[in-house]
N, C-alpha and C positions, 0 to 999 in steps of 0.2 A: 504494499500499500504506499501510497504517496503521502507523506506527512508534510505537506506544505502549510505553513502558517500564513494565513491571509492577514493583511493589515486590518486593524479594527475599522468597522464601518463608521463613517463620519455622518452624523445626523445633521440635517440642515435645520437650523432654528429659524423658522419663517417669521417668528415675531420680531427678530432682529433684522431680517432682510426686508427692507422697505419695498423694494421692487416686487418681491414675491407677494407681500401682503396686498399691494395695490392690484396686482393681477388677480389674486384670489377674490378680492372684494368686487372687482369688475365682473368676474365670472358669476359670482353670486348675485350681482345686481344691487349691492348695497353701497352706501356712501356717496352715491351720485345724486344729483338733483332731479326731481320729477317736474312735471309741467307747472306745478304751483310754486316751485322754488324751494320745496321742502327737501331736506337731506335726511334719508332714512338710515337709521343706525343698524337695523337688522332686517332680514327678509320677512320676519314675522310682522314687524311694524309696517313694512311695505305692503304686505298682504292684507292686514287688518285695517290699515289706515291709521293715521295719526289723530289722536283725540284732540290735539290742540287746534285742528282745523275747525272743530265744532264748538270750541270755546267762544263765548260771545264777549266782545268788548262792549260793555254796556255804557250808555251815556250817563253822566253824572245825574243822580236823582231819579233814575228810572224806577227803581224799586219803591222809593217813597211815593212817586206819582201813582204807581199801580196800587199801593196800599191805600192812599187817599181816595182813589177812584173806587176801590172795593168797598171801603167804609161808606162812602157817599151813596153808592148804588144800593148797598144793603139797607142803610137807614131809610132811604126814600122808598124802597120796596116794602119795608116793614110798616112805615107810616101809611102807604097806599093800601096795604092789606088790612091794617087794623083800624085806621081812621080815614076811610076813603072820601067821605063827603066833606070833612073838614079840610083836607088837602086841596081838593078842587075849588072849594069856596075861597080858600086863602089865596090861591094863585090867580084864578080867573074871576073871582068875585061873582060867580054864578053857581047855580045848583045843577046837579046831574045825578044819574043813577049810580049806585054804589058798585054795580057789577062791572061797569067799564073801568072804573078806577082800580078795582081789585084785579082785573085782568092786566092792567098796566103794572100793578105791583108784582104780579107773578112774572111778567116779562123782565122787569127790573131785577127781581131776585135771581132769575136765570142768568142774566148778564153778570150780576155780582158774583155768582159762582164761578164763571169764567175768569173774572178778575182775581178772585182768591186763588184759583189754580195757577194763573199766570204769575202770581207773586212767588211761588215756590219752584218754578222751573228755571232751568239754565239753558234751555234750547231756544235758539234764535227764532226758529219758525213759530214756535208756540207764543213767544213774546210778541212777535209781529202780528199774529192773528189776534191776540188779545187786544193789542192797541188798535188794530183795524176794526174789530168788533165795537170797541168803545167809540171810535171816530164815526163809524157809520150810524151807530145809535144816536150820537149827539147831532149829527147832520140831519137825520130824519126828525129828531125831536125839535130841532130849530125850525125846520120847514113846517111841521104840524103846528107848532106854537105860533109861528108867523101868520099862517093861514087863519088860525082861530082868532088871532088878534085883528086881522082884516075883517073877518066876519062879524065879530062882536063890536068892533069900532070903538073900543074904550081901552085906554091904557091905564094900568094900575102900577103902583110901585113894585109889588111882588112879581108881576108879569114882566116888567122891564128888567128887573134884577135877574129873573130866570133867563131871559133872552141874552143878556150880557154874559152871564155865567156860562151858558151853553156855547157861545162863540169863543170865550176865553178857554174853556176846557177843550174845545175842539182844536183850537190852535196849538195848545200845549201837547195834546195827544198826537197830532200830526207831526209836530216837531220831533217828538221822541220816536215816532215811527220812521221818520226820515233819517234821524241819527242812527237808529238801529240797523237800517238797511244799507248804510254806507259801507264801502269796502275800506278797511284800514290797511296801511302798509305793514308788512311783516317785519318784525324786529330781527 
């Protein structure tokens, strides 16, 4: 038998060989930038997606605004459900049936539930839909109140206060909706 001793095998340490590491990462498809400019650290994060894409940069005061809206919608809904005739007489200084005001209270309560749910979410789409729901309600409320004002042809202080607050709340809500929809530069 031939007893030749072979020199010991040299192991290549790829973690110290930068060219080898770069080639390995290119083959695996990690470390490069994707279409959004994100750099993936691993194949798993590339496959699953980066959670930071879904993180929302919220405008300052958005959560406070949603909380204020939820409280106002809930309180108005409860007043409309419990004291329907007094609410209508206070705002329009007219009398009406209690059923229509209670239906209005039920609709307000439904919207307030959306507001309360939007307060606890971190998803941009849900926050946008919450603000859009509030904005569309306020716009319809303003139109209905304005038409009622033209039909009745008398202006009261509570009614003018209601119209002013509806326009103000609508503008603030649309501002937050616009700010939430803006694309921010990545850091």
